LOFIPA-55933 format. One record per residue (C-alpha): residue in one letter; x, y, z. Coordinates in steps of 0.001 Angstrom, whole numbers. Example, Ala and Ser with C-alpha at 12.3 -4.5 7.8 and 13.67 -1.06 7.14 Angstrom:
BEGIN
r=A | c1=12300 | c2=-4500 | c3=7800
r=S | c1=13670 | c2=-1060 | c3=7140
REM end
This chain:
BEGIN
r=M | c1=121025 | c2=117159 | c3=810
r=R | c1=118392 | c2=119777 | c3=1445
r=K | c1=117304 | c2=120155 | c3=5045
r=S | c1=113568 | c2=120425 | c3=5627
r=P | c1=111958 | c2=123220 | c3=7639
r=V | c1=109187 | c2=120760 | c3=8422
r=I | c1=111274 | c2=117747 | c3=9383
r=A | c1=113632 | c2=118377 | c3=12245
r=A | c1=115955 | c2=115383 | c3=12074
r=L | c1=116882 | c2=112807 | c3=9476
r=A | c1=117155 | c2=109107 | c3=10244
r=L | c1=118818 | c2=106568 | c3=7975
r=A | c1=117938 | c2=102902 | c3=8052
r=S | c1=118363 | c2=99779 | c3=5952
r=A | c1=116456 | c2=99400 | c3=2709
r=S | c1=113963 | c2=96970 | c3=4218
r=A | c1=113230 | c2=98946 | c3=7377
r=L | c1=110906 | c2=101796 | c3=8172
r=T | c1=112884 | c2=105002 | c3=7807
r=G | c1=112042 | c2=108621 | c3=8297
r=A | c1=112467 | c2=111913 | c3=9992
r=L | c1=110274 | c2=113142 | c3=12776
r=T | c1=108686 | c2=116436 | c3=13699
r=P | c1=107332 | c2=116465 | c3=17256
r=S | c1=104425 | c2=118767 | c3=18027
r=A | c1=102114 | c2=119189 | c3=20975
r=S | c1=98595 | c2=117991 | c3=20229
r=A | c1=95285 | c2=119151 | c3=21588
r=A | c1=95234 | c2=116078 | c3=23798
r=G | c1=98651 | c2=116890 | c3=25260
r=S | c1=100367 | c2=113997 | c3=23486
r=V | c1=103332 | c2=114319 | c3=21152
r=V | c1=102437 | c2=113874 | c3=17501
r=Q | c1=105243 | c2=113300 | c3=15035
r=Q | c1=105333 | c2=113440 | c3=11262
r=A | c1=107370 | c2=110477 | c3=10072
r=H | c1=108677 | c2=110018 | c3=6548
r=S | c1=108139 | c2=106493 | c3=5284
r=C | c1=111357 | c2=106579 | c3=3226
r=T | c1=114808 | c2=107760 | c3=4176
r=Q | c1=115280 | c2=111326 | c3=2969
r=K | c1=119027 | c2=111141 | c3=2314
r=V | c1=119540 | c2=109605 | c3=-1084
r=A | c1=122497 | c2=109464 | c3=-3436
r=K | c1=122630 | c2=111466 | c3=-6639
r=G | c1=120568 | c2=109747 | c3=-9298
r=Y | c1=118119 | c2=108311 | c3=-6772
r=A | c1=114730 | c2=109422 | c3=-5465
r=T | c1=112906 | c2=109223 | c3=-2158
r=C | c1=109205 | c2=108719 | c3=-1592
r=F | c1=107162 | c2=111558 | c3=-85
r=A | c1=104716 | c2=109639 | c3=2133
r=V | c1=104385 | c2=111082 | c3=5657
r=K | c1=102388 | c2=109546 | c3=8515
r=L | c1=101369 | c2=110652 | c3=11994
r=E | c1=102715 | c2=108696 | c3=14968
r=N | c1=103651 | c2=109130 | c3=18618
r=T | c1=107119 | c2=108883 | c3=20148
r=K | c1=106791 | c2=105096 | c3=20328
r=G | c1=106034 | c2=104824 | c3=16616
r=A | c1=102351 | c2=103997 | c3=17089
r=A | c1=99821 | c2=105476 | c3=14663
r=V | c1=97893 | c2=108444 | c3=16069
r=N | c1=95558 | c2=111120 | c3=14806
r=A | c1=96308 | c2=114837 | c3=14831
r=A | c1=95090 | c2=115045 | c3=18433
r=G | c1=97522 | c2=112353 | c3=19546
r=R | c1=94903 | c2=109663 | c3=20078
r=S | c1=95676 | c2=106094 | c3=19041
r=I | c1=94321 | c2=104795 | c3=15757
r=T | c1=92697 | c2=101374 | c3=15924
r=P | c1=90307 | c2=99446 | c3=13655
r=R | c1=87504 | c2=100913 | c3=15771
r=A | c1=88929 | c2=104437 | c3=15696
r=I | c1=90121 | c2=105058 | c3=12148
r=S | c1=91340 | c2=108616 | c3=11596
r=G | c1=91797 | c2=110725 | c3=8495
r=K | c1=89903 | c2=111816 | c3=5417
r=T | c1=87610 | c2=109235 | c3=3846
r=P | c1=86753 | c2=108673 | c3=174
r=T | c1=83531 | c2=110588 | c3=763
r=D | c1=85547 | c2=113514 | c3=2141
r=I | c1=87917 | c2=113613 | c3=-824
r=R | c1=85128 | c2=113472 | c3=-3390
r=S | c1=83138 | c2=116097 | c3=-1499
r=A | c1=86063 | c2=118506 | c3=-1083
r=Y | c1=87011 | c2=118380 | c3=-4770
r=K | c1=83484 | c2=118044 | c3=-6218
r=L | c1=84070 | c2=114563 | c3=-7615
r=A | c1=80995 | c2=112839 | c3=-6182
r=G | c1=78930 | c2=111086 | c3=-8825
r=L | c1=81642 | c2=111233 | c3=-11479
r=N | c1=83046 | c2=108103 | c3=-13070
r=S | c1=86070 | c2=107263 | c3=-15178
r=G | c1=84474 | c2=104957 | c3=-17685
r=G | c1=86963 | c2=102281 | c3=-16693
r=R | c1=90087 | c2=104324 | c3=-17403
r=T | c1=93330 | c2=103314 | c3=-15696
r=V | c1=95498 | c2=105306 | c3=-13305
r=A | c1=99057 | c2=103984 | c3=-13147
r=I | c1=101102 | c2=104287 | c3=-9965
r=V | c1=104890 | c2=104108 | c3=-10176
r=D | c1=106922 | c2=103342 | c3=-7065
r=A | c1=110049 | c2=101427 | c3=-6092
r=Y | c1=110346 | c2=97904 | c3=-4660
r=G | c1=107816 | c2=95156 | c3=-4122
r=Y | c1=104719 | c2=95140 | c3=-1911
r=P | c1=103587 | c2=91516 | c3=-1472
r=N | c1=100401 | c2=92412 | c3=402
r=A | c1=99240 | c2=95195 | c3=-1889
r=E | c1=96101 | c2=93427 | c3=-3094
r=R | c1=95172 | c2=92243 | c3=402
r=D | c1=95642 | c2=95680 | c3=1995
r=L | c1=93780 | c2=97471 | c3=-785
r=G | c1=90904 | c2=95061 | c3=-209
r=V | c1=90765 | c2=95995 | c3=3479
r=Y | c1=90683 | c2=99711 | c3=2618
r=R | c1=87991 | c2=99462 | c3=-27
r=S | c1=85830 | c2=97159 | c3=2079
r=Q | c1=86033 | c2=99539 | c3=5047
r=F | c1=84567 | c2=102395 | c3=3007
r=G | c1=82078 | c2=100405 | c3=963
r=L | c1=83959 | c2=100659 | c3=-2322
r=S | c1=83672 | c2=97965 | c3=-4963
r=S | c1=86240 | c2=95194 | c3=-5003
r=C | c1=89461 | c2=95957 | c3=-6911
r=T | c1=91411 | c2=92759 | c3=-7462
r=K | c1=93660 | c2=91076 | c3=-9977
r=A | c1=90957 | c2=88516 | c3=-10636
r=N | c1=88291 | c2=91047 | c3=-11645
r=G | c1=90731 | c2=93031 | c3=-13785
r=C | c1=90649 | c2=96197 | c3=-11665
r=L | c1=94170 | c2=95804 | c3=-10227
r=T | c1=97346 | c2=94900 | c3=-12099
r=I | c1=100799 | c2=94748 | c3=-10491
r=E | c1=103909 | c2=94570 | c3=-12673
r=N | c1=107638 | c2=95032 | c3=-12409
r=Q | c1=109411 | c2=97756 | c3=-14357
r=S | c1=109692 | c2=95484 | c3=-17393
r=G | c1=105948 | c2=94829 | c3=-17469
r=S | c1=105996 | c2=91322 | c3=-16036
r=T | c1=103534 | c2=90217 | c3=-13369
r=S | c1=106043 | c2=87662 | c3=-12080
r=S | c1=109464 | c2=88215 | c3=-10523
r=L | c1=108333 | c2=91324 | c3=-8660
r=P | c1=111019 | c2=93293 | c3=-6764
r=A | c1=112138 | c2=92681 | c3=-3185
r=T | c1=110002 | c2=94326 | c3=-519
r=N | c1=110833 | c2=97566 | c3=1271
r=V | c1=108415 | c2=98547 | c3=4028
r=G | c1=108890 | c2=102287 | c3=3636
r=W | c1=108143 | c2=102218 | c3=-83
r=D | c1=105321 | c2=99741 | c3=613
r=Q | c1=103701 | c2=102412 | c3=2780
r=E | c1=104028 | c2=104793 | c3=-153
r=Q | c1=102327 | c2=102296 | c3=-2426
r=A | c1=99510 | c2=101756 | c3=83
r=L | c1=98925 | c2=105512 | c3=260
r=D | c1=98876 | c2=105790 | c3=-3535
r=L | c1=96488 | c2=102864 | c3=-3988
r=D | c1=94108 | c2=104187 | c3=-1335
r=A | c1=94258 | c2=107762 | c3=-2659
r=V | c1=93300 | c2=106683 | c3=-6184
r=S | c1=90522 | c2=104528 | c3=-4731
r=A | c1=89233 | c2=107484 | c3=-2699
r=A | c1=89188 | c2=109997 | c3=-5551
r=C | c1=88138 | c2=107625 | c3=-8342
r=P | c1=86558 | c2=104432 | c3=-6999
r=D | c1=85799 | c2=103035 | c3=-10449
r=C | c1=89252 | c2=103660 | c3=-11903
r=K | c1=91313 | c2=100637 | c3=-12781
r=I | c1=94751 | c2=100692 | c3=-11168
r=L | c1=98103 | c2=99632 | c3=-12600
r=L | c1=100895 | c2=99472 | c3=-10003
r=V | c1=104361 | c2=99356 | c3=-11586
r=Q | c1=107175 | c2=98518 | c3=-9167
r=A | c1=110694 | c2=99624 | c3=-10073
r=S | c1=113583 | c2=97384 | c3=-9012
r=S | c1=115112 | c2=100214 | c3=-7006
r=A | c1=114655 | c2=103922 | c3=-6347
r=S | c1=117161 | c2=104978 | c3=-8988
r=N | c1=115942 | c2=107583 | c3=-11437
r=A | c1=116675 | c2=105177 | c3=-14285
r=N | c1=114621 | c2=102322 | c3=-12815
r=L | c1=111722 | c2=104547 | c3=-11791
r=G | c1=111792 | c2=106156 | c3=-15232
r=T | c1=111781 | c2=102756 | c3=-16909
r=A | c1=108690 | c2=101899 | c3=-14849
r=V | c1=106992 | c2=105093 | c3=-16086
r=N | c1=107697 | c2=104153 | c3=-19687
r=T | c1=106278 | c2=100687 | c3=-19050
r=A | c1=103100 | c2=102198 | c3=-17590
r=A | c1=102725 | c2=104543 | c3=-20552
r=K | c1=102650 | c2=101610 | c3=-22988
r=K | c1=99713 | c2=99898 | c3=-21289
r=S | c1=96303 | c2=100108 | c3=-22929
r=G | c1=93800 | c2=102196 | c3=-20980
r=V | c1=96341 | c2=104184 | c3=-18952
r=V | c1=95404 | c2=107874 | c3=-19031
r=A | c1=97322 | c2=109106 | c3=-15985
r=I | c1=100559 | c2=108135 | c3=-14216
r=S | c1=101232 | c2=109249 | c3=-10641
r=N | c1=104786 | c2=109625 | c3=-9309
r=S | c1=104944 | c2=110316 | c3=-5563
r=Y | c1=108709 | c2=110625 | c3=-5337
r=G | c1=111554 | c2=112931 | c3=-6188
r=G | c1=115182 | c2=113830 | c3=-5733
r=G | c1=117507 | c2=116676 | c3=-6590
r=D | c1=116790 | c2=118880 | c3=-9568
r=S | c1=117676 | c2=117369 | c3=-12928
r=S | c1=117434 | c2=118187 | c3=-16585
r=D | c1=114933 | c2=116821 | c3=-19061
r=S | c1=117886 | c2=116322 | c3=-21373
r=T | c1=118945 | c2=113534 | c3=-18990
r=Y | c1=115661 | c2=112052 | c3=-17735
r=G | c1=112917 | c2=113622 | c3=-19842
r=K | c1=112714 | c2=110526 | c3=-22072
r=Y | c1=110951 | c2=108804 | c3=-19169
r=Y | c1=108241 | c2=111431 | c3=-18593
r=N | c1=107531 | c2=112727 | c3=-22098
r=H | c1=104173 | c2=111087 | c3=-22833
r=P | c1=101739 | c2=113457 | c3=-24572
r=G | c1=98196 | c2=112181 | c3=-24262
r=I | c1=98829 | c2=110829 | c3=-20763
r=A | c1=98642 | c2=113002 | c3=-17637
r=V | c1=101917 | c2=112428 | c3=-15780
r=T | c1=101787 | c2=113882 | c3=-12253
r=A | c1=104652 | c2=114273 | c3=-9780
r=S | c1=104853 | c2=115356 | c3=-6141
r=T | c1=106740 | c2=118581 | c3=-5410
r=G | c1=108108 | c2=117314 | c3=-2072
r=D | c1=107549 | c2=117699 | c3=1658
r=D | c1=110400 | c2=120024 | c3=2638
r=G | c1=108767 | c2=123378 | c3=1986
r=Y | c1=110593 | c2=125876 | c3=-192
r=Q | c1=113916 | c2=124289 | c3=-1107
r=G | c1=114097 | c2=124800 | c3=-4843
r=A | c1=113133 | c2=122414 | c3=-7618
r=S | c1=112852 | c2=118637 | c3=-7331
r=Y | c1=112791 | c2=116170 | c3=-10221
r=P | c1=110568 | c2=114854 | c3=-11783
r=A | c1=108195 | c2=117611 | c3=-10576
r=S | c1=110524 | c2=120114 | c3=-12262
r=S | c1=110147 | c2=118401 | c3=-15643
r=H | c1=108549 | c2=120309 | c3=-18499
r=Y | c1=106420 | c2=117241 | c3=-19223
r=V | c1=104651 | c2=116602 | c3=-15903
r=T | c1=101965 | c2=118216 | c3=-13792
r=A | c1=103769 | c2=119296 | c3=-10611
r=V | c1=101435 | c2=118773 | c3=-7645
r=G | c1=101851 | c2=120794 | c3=-4456
r=G | c1=99988 | c2=120484 | c3=-1182
r=T | c1=97367 | c2=122029 | c3=1071
r=S | c1=95816 | c2=121658 | c3=4501
r=L | c1=92133 | c2=120737 | c3=4128
r=Y | c1=89478 | c2=121503 | c3=6754
r=T | c1=85707 | c2=121372 | c3=6903
r=A | c1=84055 | c2=124798 | c3=6900
r=S | c1=80630 | c2=126411 | c3=7172
r=N | c1=80776 | c2=127896 | c3=3682
r=T | c1=79076 | c2=126986 | c3=418
r=R | c1=81809 | c2=124567 | c3=-529
r=G | c1=81871 | c2=122964 | c3=2915
r=W | c1=85676 | c2=122976 | c3=2978
r=T | c1=88553 | c2=125418 | c3=3201
r=E | c1=92219 | c2=125072 | c3=2253
r=S | c1=95505 | c2=126795 | c3=2939
r=A | c1=99029 | c2=126120 | c3=1696
r=W | c1=100630 | c2=123283 | c3=3638
r=S | c1=103882 | c2=124336 | c3=5301
r=G | c1=105671 | c2=121293 | c3=3875
r=A | c1=104600 | c2=121667 | c3=249
r=G | c1=107598 | c2=121820 | c3=-2073
r=S | c1=108082 | c2=124764 | c3=-4397
r=G | c1=110803 | c2=126351 | c3=-6447
r=C | c1=112201 | c2=127316 | c3=-9825
r=T | c1=114520 | c2=125497 | c3=-12202
r=T | c1=116398 | c2=126969 | c3=-15133
r=L | c1=117275 | c2=123461 | c3=-16339
r=N | c1=113849 | c2=122890 | c3=-17912
r=T | c1=111338 | c2=125027 | c3=-19771
r=A | c1=107977 | c2=126044 | c3=-18374
r=P | c1=104784 | c2=124235 | c3=-19360
r=S | c1=102479 | c2=125972 | c3=-21792
r=G | c1=100486 | c2=128678 | c3=-20034
r=Q | c1=102954 | c2=129279 | c3=-17194
r=N | c1=103882 | c2=132966 | c3=-17244
r=S | c1=107359 | c2=134019 | c3=-16116
r=A | c1=106007 | c2=137475 | c3=-15266
r=V | c1=103843 | c2=135747 | c3=-12645
r=T | c1=106227 | c2=133008 | c3=-11498
r=H | c1=109404 | c2=135157 | c3=-11582
r=C | c1=111145 | c2=132085 | c3=-12984
r=S | c1=112936 | c2=132144 | c3=-16323
r=G | c1=112468 | c2=128381 | c3=-16539
r=R | c1=109978 | c2=125962 | c3=-15008
r=A | c1=108337 | c2=126856 | c3=-11675
r=M | c1=106505 | c2=124415 | c3=-9431
r=A | c1=103738 | c2=123692 | c3=-8464
r=D | c1=101088 | c2=123693 | c3=-11190
r=V | c1=98128 | c2=122573 | c3=-9064
r=S | c1=97672 | c2=120989 | c3=-5643
r=A | c1=95470 | c2=118930 | c3=-3324
r=V | c1=95462 | c2=117949 | c3=338
r=A | c1=98912 | c2=116904 | c3=1602
r=D | c1=99127 | c2=117992 | c3=5255
r=P | c1=99364 | c2=114784 | c3=7338
r=N | c1=97358 | c2=116506 | c3=10070
r=T | c1=94446 | c2=116731 | c3=7628
r=G | c1=95492 | c2=113652 | c3=5666
r=L | c1=93922 | c2=110426 | c3=4455
r=A | c1=93013 | c2=107320 | c3=6428
r=V | c1=95226 | c2=104583 | c3=4948
r=Y | c1=95616 | c2=100852 | c3=5557
r=A | c1=99361 | c2=100366 | c3=5227
r=P | c1=102198 | c2=98008 | c3=6192
r=T | c1=103930 | c2=98187 | c3=9545
r=S | c1=106229 | c2=95278 | c3=8639
r=S | c1=106736 | c2=92898 | c3=5735
r=T | c1=103787 | c2=90818 | c3=6938
r=S | c1=101532 | c2=93103 | c3=9036
r=S | c1=99476 | c2=96184 | c3=8244
r=S | c1=97277 | c2=98603 | c3=10176
r=W | c1=95384 | c2=101870 | c3=9911
r=A | c1=97249 | c2=105179 | c3=10052
r=Q | c1=96806 | c2=108786 | c3=8924
r=Y | c1=98997 | c2=109762 | c3=5956
r=G | c1=99845 | c2=112854 | c3=3987
r=G | c1=102715 | c2=114440 | c3=2110
r=T | c1=102571 | c2=115472 | c3=-1521
r=S | c1=102529 | c2=111707 | c3=-2052
r=L | c1=98818 | c2=112081 | c3=-1308
r=S | c1=98142 | c2=115027 | c3=-3599
r=S | c1=99780 | c2=113537 | c3=-6707
r=P | c1=97540 | c2=110439 | c3=-7016
r=I | c1=94461 | c2=112541 | c3=-6230
r=V | c1=95219 | c2=114866 | c3=-9146
r=A | c1=96084 | c2=111920 | c3=-11415
r=S | c1=92663 | c2=110497 | c3=-10566
r=V | c1=90964 | c2=113791 | c3=-11448
r=Y | c1=92612 | c2=113653 | c3=-14867
r=A | c1=91270 | c2=110117 | c3=-15260
r=L | c1=87792 | c2=111280 | c3=-14327
r=S | c1=87969 | c2=114136 | c3=-16838
r=G | c1=88943 | c2=111840 | c3=-19708
r=N | c1=90783 | c2=114804 | c3=-21242
r=T | c1=94539 | c2=114305 | c3=-21419
r=A | c1=95271 | c2=115384 | c3=-24975
r=G | c1=98706 | c2=116862 | c3=-25612
r=Y | c1=100683 | c2=117793 | c3=-22527
r=A | c1=98095 | c2=117648 | c3=-19766
r=N | c1=99948 | c2=120128 | c3=-17530
r=A | c1=98823 | c2=122914 | c3=-19885
r=L | c1=95131 | c2=122258 | c3=-19239
r=P | c1=94800 | c2=123896 | c3=-15784
r=Y | c1=96463 | c2=127094 | c3=-17046
r=A | c1=93758 | c2=127382 | c3=-19709
r=H | c1=90866 | c2=126569 | c3=-17352
r=T | c1=91566 | c2=128266 | c3=-14034
r=S | c1=87854 | c2=128737 | c3=-13332
r=G | c1=87700 | c2=125018 | c3=-12627
r=L | c1=90006 | c2=125333 | c3=-9617
r=F | c1=89657 | c2=126432 | c3=-6005
r=D | c1=92186 | c2=129233 | c3=-5585
r=V | c1=94184 | c2=128849 | c3=-2366
r=T | c1=95142 | c2=132253 | c3=-985
r=S | c1=96466 | c2=131693 | c3=2544
r=G | c1=99342 | c2=129837 | c3=4174
r=S | c1=103036 | c2=129522 | c3=3333
r=N | c1=105875 | c2=127016 | c3=3182
r=G | c1=108829 | c2=129204 | c3=4126
r=S | c1=110266 | c2=132700 | c3=3781
r=C | c1=111142 | c2=133781 | c3=271
r=S | c1=110228 | c2=136418 | c3=-2248
r=Y | c1=107978 | c2=134625 | c3=-4719
r=Y | c1=107644 | c2=130912 | c3=-4121
r=C | c1=106534 | c2=130577 | c3=-491
r=S | c1=103214 | c2=132288 | c3=165
r=A | c1=99795 | c2=131417 | c3=-1199
r=Q | c1=98114 | c2=134282 | c3=-3017
r=S | c1=95419 | c2=134979 | c3=-5557
r=G | c1=96259 | c2=133171 | c3=-8777
r=W | c1=99439 | c2=131148 | c3=-9163
r=D | c1=101787 | c2=130597 | c3=-6231
r=G | c1=104606 | c2=128190 | c3=-5424
r=P | c1=103104 | c2=125916 | c3=-2745
r=T | c1=99682 | c2=125411 | c3=-4369
r=G | c1=100124 | c2=126381 | c3=-8015
r=L | c1=96860 | c2=127541 | c3=-9563
r=G | c1=94771 | c2=125844 | c3=-6868
r=T | c1=92934 | c2=122586 | c3=-6210
r=P | c1=90322 | c2=120674 | c3=-8248
r=N | c1=86766 | c2=122007 | c3=-8384
r=G | c1=85372 | c2=119093 | c3=-10322
r=T | c1=87152 | c2=118093 | c3=-13521
r=S | c1=86702 | c2=121098 | c3=-15822
r=A | c1=90297 | c2=122329 | c3=-15332
r=F | c1=91755 | c2=118938 | c3=-16256
REM end
């Protein structure tokens, strides 16, 4: 298994427990802030892990980037207003289009927790009753949902809140795979693709590199924007499904307010995954002379992923309880970009080709790195490994 330059130690736990690896760092307040993976990072061949990362202290309590405790009265992280401001999405609407989220395992309190998040930020109600939220298993049934897994539940909470932040009027379909096997997750993607109104499918998970000849049947859905996170381990080579020819591979940035015209500035996040695979072909528009990859290079585009500049999320702490925390990882950037596709309403053909043909609609990220390598580690003008072509500047590139 690849060892992360961002995550110092790996911790395994049971399927129903919180699992993750921690990176201690000194905060401005003198406390220790750790980046904790929600899901165990050591997975067997043919399985995937989720890429949600949260900030906590050495006792496992949620903190902000300065090490201060997060409480209902002191919520920390980017808000929906921040996300829409940073990516010029304010005032846009989806026309009722649906973003599908695919994850593993059940999340019994998904509707309740999403309600807390949306109420906190003044967003309209998104429930099963009003038709905004649908939750199904990988076969498309709303009954007999999978067993719960708190780590993957945190991933689902992050995904639900990220879509709500970027596209408040989007309908949401949450499809829960029975397990984190590539086959079950892929089956869930195919189920999502068959649902009326679905224009984008977000996949905030990944595993070792694989070939489209094996798993491409799950992600090959022209006319639907299928996004996938590139990973949180920095430059380690390709990760599937982000390395698929058929998906939009979404990398990650650090996002800060700034006194410039945009009001924000971004740099490549040190954890953003990047790499090259020769197992799959490049998407249309990706130039091997630029990527130095004879096959498919990742990322294509990016959005905020650094947990230190991440999203405020209302997420589970156990199978029954939830609380506020600050989350990131490329698990955050993938649903944001899926939401931008939904807002654009333009997902004809293979949607990953669109940004390559409309680079003027992106904020180019030109600073920061995710490791030490020749071509895939450092942000630069134009395409680069950690951030791809850049981040959304409205919807014109999508």
